[in-house]
N, C-alpha and C positions, 0 to 999 in steps of 0.2 A: 595766244589767250588760254588755248587749253590747256595748257602745261599749269597756267596759276590757278584756272580753276579744278583741275584735280587736288593741286596741293591743299587745297581752301577745302574740299568735300575732304579729304584726308584728315582734316582736322575737326572737321564735322563729324565723322564717322569716329575716330577715336572719343570723340566726348560723348557721344553716345554709350559707346561700351561704359565707359570707367566713370559714368555720371558726371561729367564737369570738363571742361578745358583748363585747365591748369599750368604754369609757367612756360608757356609757347611764347615768344614773340617775333612776331611776323616783319617784315622791313621790304615795304613795295619799293623798285626804284624803277624808273622810267620816267623818259621824257613828258615836258609838264601837257595834261589836254590827255593824257591817257585811262583816265580814270581811277587814281589809285584811291583818294577818296569815295566816291562812289562805291570801291569794293568793301572797303573798312565796313560802309553803311549797309552794305549786302549781308559781310558777316554779319553782323549785329540782328538785322532783320530773318537771316535764317537761323539762329541758334537760338531767338528767342528774347535775346539780350536789351538792353537801353545803349544805345549809343552815345559817346561824349567825345567832342575834338577838341584841341588846342591846338594851338602851331609856338613850336621854339622858335621859329625863324627871326634870328636878329638878337634872341634871349640873352641877354648877358649879368642878369641878378640872377642870382643862385635863391635868393628866397620866392622866386615864383615859381619855382618847384619844391622847396623843402619849408616854406613857408616864414614869416616874419617872426620874432620873439614879441610876446606882448607888451614888453618894456615901449615900444614905441610908438606912436601914434598914427592911426591908423590903420597897423598890423593886420593881417589877413592870413588865411591858411592858404599851403602852397595850391597849383593847380590838381593834383591829383584828389586833396581832400575835398576841393569845393566839386571836381568829378562825383564823390560818394554823395555830395550833399544835393549837387542838380537832380543825379538820377534817385535818390532814395532805394539806392540796390549795392550790396557790397562784391557784383559780379558782373558789372559793366564791360561793353566793348571800346578802350579806351584809344582813338586815333592819335598818335602825336605826330604832326605835319612837320615837315621840312628838315629833317633832325639835321641833315646836310649843311644847314644855315644857322647852326649854332653861334651863338656870340662865342668869342675868345677869351671871355672872362675878363678877370682884374680886379680893381680892389672890392669889389660885389663878389668875389670866388666865383668857379670854373661851373657852369651850368652841365655841361659834357659829364663833368665828375656826378654829380648830384643826380644824373641821370643812370648810374650804374647800379645804385642802391635801389632804386625804383624799377630798373629792368633786369635786374640780377635776378633768377626766381629763387636762391637760396636765401635772400637775404629781403627782399618784399611779405616777407610772411611779418617780420617786426619794422616795418616802416615808422620810423619817426619822423614825425613832424614838429617843426618848431613852435608852432601857433599852438596845437593841442598838448605838446610837451608828452605823447603818450603813444605807444607805438598802436601802429593801424595794421591789419592784415590785408591788403592786396595779393594776395596769391590768387583770388580768385578770378580775379580781373583778366580779360585777356586784351593783351596791348598792343597794336598794330604801328607801327613807323611808316612814314611815306619819307622818299626822298630821290632828287636828281639825279646825283653822282654818288654814288657809295664812296669813294675814293676821298670823299672829303668827311666822312664820317668817322672822328677819332676810332683809332682802333680798339682800345679795350672796350666801345661801345658796341661795335659792332661784329667783336666777338660773343655779342649775347645775343645776338640776332641771326634769325633765319631767314637771308636777301632770297626775295621772289622778284625776278624781274618780269619786267613789263617793255615788251618793245613798243615800236611807232605800229600805228597801224597803213597798211595798202590803202589803194584806192578801191578797191571792195570794200574790204570792212568799211571805209569811209560813208561809202554810198548807202550799206545796209546799216550803219548807225543814224544817218540821215533820214531816212526812210521810213526807221522802225521806231526814233525817238526825236532826234531834232525837228524835222518837221513838224510833226502832229501838237512837239509843247510849244515851239513857236508860234503857231498856227490857231491853239487853243488861248497861249500868252496875250495874243493881239484884239482878241474878242473874235476872230472869223469860225464862223461855223459851217458843215459843211454842205448846207444850205446855200449859201453865199458863189457858190459854183470857184472856188480856188483850187488848183489844181498844180502839183509840182512834178514835172519831168526827169526823167533819171536821167536823159543826156543833161537836160540842166543840169543835173547832180553832180554829172562828171567833169563837166564844164567847169561851174564851178571847184571844184576841188583842183583841178590843174590848173585852173587860171588864179585862182585867191587862195587856196588854203592845201599850200603842201607839207605844212610841220609836219612834225611826229603825231599830235592827236588834235581831237578834233575842235579845242577852242576856239582860234580862228573862224572854223568854218561855222559853230554854233552863231558865233557875233553877226555872221553872214546872213544866216536864215533867220534871225533874228529882225533885222533890217528888210530881210524881203517880206517878210510879214507886215513891218509897222507900214511900209510901201504898201503893201496890196490894202492895209486892212484904211488908209487915205483914201483910195479909191473909192472902195467899196464905202465909206461916207462922203465923197462928192457925190457920186453916182447917186446915192440914196436922199440927199440934201438939194433942193433945185435950188437953194440961193448957193450954195457952196462949186455947183459943176459948173459954173464957170468959171472960178478961177484952175480949173483942169489946165493941165497944159495941153496945147495941142499934138504933141507927140504922144500922150498917152491916150486920148482920146479913141474910143474904137477897141483899143488894145486888150480889153478885157482882164479875165485875172489871173491866166494861164502865164507860168515861170518856164518859159524853154527856151530853147540856146537862143532862140532869133531876141526874143524879152530880156533876157539875162541882161545884158548892158545896162538897159534901161533902169533896171534894179542896184546891181554893184557897181556899177562904172566900167570901164577899160580893165584889162586882164591885170596882173600885177608880173606876173609872167609870162612874157609872150612864146619864150621856145624851151625846151627842155634840154638842149645841150648847148655850151659856150659855142663849140663847131659845128656846126648844121652839115655841112662839105666835109671833105678829108683835111685832116690838122695836117699843119708843117712840120717837117720833120724836127725832134725833140720837143713830142709835145704830146702826154699818155695823159688819159684818165683813168684817177684814184678813186677810188674807197676809202669813207673816213665814217668814222662813231663821233656824236659828240652827244652833249646830254641833250640836246635837243631833238636828236634821232640820228639819222644815216645821213650821207649827203656825200655827192657825186663830187671830185674839186679833179681838175684838172693841172699836170706838175707841166712847165712849161721851161722848156732848159735852153740856151741860143750862147753862143761863143764868137768873142773882139779875137783874133790873131795878134799871138803876142810877139816878142822879139827873144829872148834867148829862151832857150832849150830849158826844160825843169819842170818842179812842181807848177800846175799850176795855178793858178789865183781865181781862188770859188766865193762869188759872193748870193746872198739870198734875200729874197724878199718873199712878201707876203704875211705879216708878222708870225714866222717861225718860233714854237719854245723852243725850249733849250733840245729834249730829246730827240727832235723832230732835226734840229739842226746837228746832230749828231751821224740822224741816219744820211744826213745827206753828204757828211763827211764818208763813213763807212762806204756809202755806194759809190763812190767816186773814186775812192781807192781801186775797191774789188774790181769795177770797171775799166782803171788805169790797167790792172794785173793782166785781163783779158787781151789788151791791147797791144801796138807796137810805136805805142809812143803818139797817136795821134792828137790825143788832148794835151801832149806837152809843152807849156812854153803861151798855151790860151788864156785865156782870163772869160772864165765862164761866170754865168749867172742864172739862177734856179731860181723861178720865181712860181707862186700858187695862188691864183685870184681867190676869191675879192680880198683886195689886199686891206681892208678896214676890218676883215673878220678874225679874231686871235686863231692860229692851228698849234697842234701841239698832238703827240701823243708816236708809239710804237709799230706805226704799221704803214710808213711810208716808203720804208728803204727799195723797196723789191720795184714800186713805181717811179721812184728817183732816177735808179740805176736801166732801166729800159730808157727813160727818156734821154738819160745821160750818150747810152750804148745808140738809139739814134742817133743822137745828133753827133756823135765819132762815126758811125757809119754812114751816115748820110742816107737814110734808108727810113720811111713812114714806118709806125705803127698800126698794124689794121682798127679799122677805124670802130667795130664792132665791138668792144671788147673793153674792157674795165678791170682791174686788178688793187689785192690790197695783199700785205704782208710784210714781215720786217726781213730787216738781210742781216747775215752774218757777213764778217771779213773776208770768209773762205765760200763764203758764197751759198750757205745751208739759207732754207727760205723755214722763218721762226714763225711756230701761231701767232693767231689774234685773236680778239674779241669783239662781240659786235658785230658775229656774221649776218643773224635774220637782220638786223637795222641796215646792212651795207647791200644784200640782195633785196630789200625793196628800194633804194637808194638807186641798184644799177636797171631796176625794173622801168622806175620814173623816169629815168636817162634814155629809157627803150635801147639798152646795148640788149644783142643774144647772147655774149658770151662772156663769163667773169673767172679771171685767176685767182685762184684760194692756196693758202698753202694745206700742205698734205693732210698734216697733222688736224687741220679743221672737216675733214671730209665727216668725218661724225655730225656735227654741228651741220653741214649743208642737211644729209639725209635728213635727222628729224625735223627739218622745216614743214610745214604743210605742203601739201600738193600742188595748193594754188600757187605757191610764192613761184616751184622750180617749173612749173607751165613753161614753156616756150624760153626759157632759159637753160643753158646748156653750159655748165660747170665741170672746169680744167684745174686740177689739182697739180700741184709743182710741190716736190721736194729739194729742189736746189735751182738756181738760178741759170741754169742751162737750163729746164725746162720751161722757163719762162719766155726764155730768150725762143727757145723754137717755136711755141705758141704767138710768140706779138710778132712776129716777124713774117709768118707764114703767108703765103700767098690764098 
C-alpha cells in the first residue's frame, strides 16, 4: 500500500504547486475488497473537493455517458453532466467504478469508445453532451477508475490511464484493519457501547481470518465482524431484559461478551478452511506446489502428475483436467517436451495425466510451466519434491525460466500456505526485493534462470 500512497501524495503535491490537478486519470487495479473506492474518496477529501461515484459495470448504452438527445421522451444528460449537477462544482473527483466490466456495445453504441473522449485530457475540455448540445469543460475534474483485472480493459482506454496496482492483504494487514476500523465500526453500528464490556481478542481475529476469511480483500472479514457484533448485541439485549433472558440458549449463558478463540465458534460457526495445505504430510511423487495469481488475489495450487504404462514406445499421450485455459494447456505441452529432452525415454509410450485441483475453478495464465515440468520430472525419476517449496515461472522450450507477474500476491499465498522456500524467476528478483520486509520475513527466496536451477533446488536433500 506504500507505493499507492506515494503515488497519490505525488499527485497532491503537484496539484498544490501548479494550482490544480489536470489531465490525470488514475486506474486502481486490485482484487475486490482492497479499498479502491475508499482510496478515491480519500483523494477527494485530501484535495478538499466534492466526490462523485458511478459504476459502468455492465453498461451497454452510450447515452449513459454522452446523454440522450432531447427529441426522446425521458431524455436526460449523461453521467458526467449529472455529476456536475449533483456536486455543483466544476472540479470534483469522479470515481468511475468497474471499468473492466463495461458492456460490449451493440445497437446502443460502444460505451468504451464514449469514455475515450471523457478520459482523454486533450479532448475533455470540450466534452459534448447530446442533451445539452454545447461543449462542457471537464478538464478540471480528476478522474479515478477502478478495476479488478486490467487485461479486460479495452486497449485504447487503458492507454489513457496510469495504472496503480493494489495487492491483497496478508494476515498482519487484515488484523490491523480489523482492529482499527472494522471492529469499532461494527460495534458502533450494532449499538454497543464501551460500557457494555465487549472485547475482541487479537488471537480471535487471527483465527477468524485463517479459518473464515482468506480472500485477498477484507469484505468477507467485514461481514463476519458485523455478524459477531449483531450476536453480541442480541446477548446484551437478552441480559438487560428479564423477560427475554429466558430465551437465551443454555450454551450462551455465562459466556459473557468476550470474543476469544474459545468462543469464536459460537459466533461464526465451524471454520470454512480447516487446513492450509492439501497435503499436510509428505506429498507423493509427481506433486508440486505452484503459486498462481487471480483477480481475487494469490493462491497456492498443487499440480499433480501421474502415468499409466502404455504399450508401444513413442510420444506419450497427455491429458489435462482441472479446467485449464488455453495458455496453461500450451505450458503443459512445452513442459512435457522439455522434460522429455532431458530424459532417456522414461516417459515414452506412457499415458500421462496432469490435474490441478480444484476442478471447479477455471485456471489460466503464463506461470505454470516450471511447476508442471518439475511434477513431470519427479514422476519420471520417481523422486519426490521437497515439501517446504513453492514455485512459479514460465518455461521456454529450451529450458529458460521466464518472468511472471503478481509476485507480491504469490508471496502472500506462499506465506499463507506455510512454506519456507519459494522459487521465482531470476528476472523477478527486483520485484521480490521491493516487497515489504514483513512479507519476506521467515521466507527464503531462490531465483532460477534456467530449469537446471529449479531441478537443483526442488530435489535437494
